[in-house]
N, C-alpha and C positions, 0 to 999 in steps of 0.2 A: 503493501500499500502506497511506503513513502515514495516520493518522486521529487525532483529537484525544481527547487523555483527559486526566481530573481528574487530577491529582498526588497519587500517594500509593492510588490506587484501582486495585487489579490490573483484569487484563483475562482473559474465558475466548474471546479470538476464537483461531479455529483456525486453521493454517497449512497449504496444500497442499505434499505433498511436493516441487513444483518449486521453491515460494516457498523453503522451509527449502534447498534445494538450490543456489540463487543466490545467498542470503545466506553461508552457506559460501563459496563461489566467490569472493565478493568479500571477503570477509575475509583470504581465503589468498592472492589479488593484494596487499593492504594488508598481510601481516603483515612485521614487522618493520621497520614506516616508524618508530614509536615506540611508550611504553607510550600505554596507551588506546585500541588499535586496536578490539576487540573493543566499546568501550560509543560507538566513535566509528560506527564500522560499524554497528550497535542503532540508535545515532540517525537515521543517514541515513537508513534504511532505514524507521523507524517501529514497529521490534520490544523485547523487552525485552533487555538485557543479557543475564540469566541466561538465557533460552532460546537466543540464539546460541551462547552458551557450551557448552550441553547440546548443541544441533545438531553443534558441530564436534567436541566430544567423542566423539559417536556416531560422526560419519564418521569420526573416525580410529583408529576400533575398525574400521568397518565397513570401512576400507581395508586394516586386517591394521596399521595402522601402534602401537596400542596394544593390549592386552589389555584383553578384556573381553566380553561378549554381545553378537554382534552381531542386528542387526535381524529378520533373515532368522531364528536362532535361537530369538529372542525372540517371533517371528510364530510360528514353529511349536511352541513349549511352548505357547503360548497359545491352541491349536486342540486339541491333544492335553489339556490340563485341561478343556477344553469338551466333551470327547469323552466 
């Protein structure tokens, strides 16, 4: 999954749901180790820090740990808006 990028240039890489879930699982295993865990795991996996942070936040909502719009509800709303 890691790939070379020029510093400061945004990427438009799309990650599969499996890649996102694996990254969130890895972060959860290492959480609490020390400050900067998200950055370290993101660098290990070759993904953006803010992408990983957003995936974790959404996973917490989907798991019912935090309040917010779940992925399932967001998809349902998207389909209804398209109708």
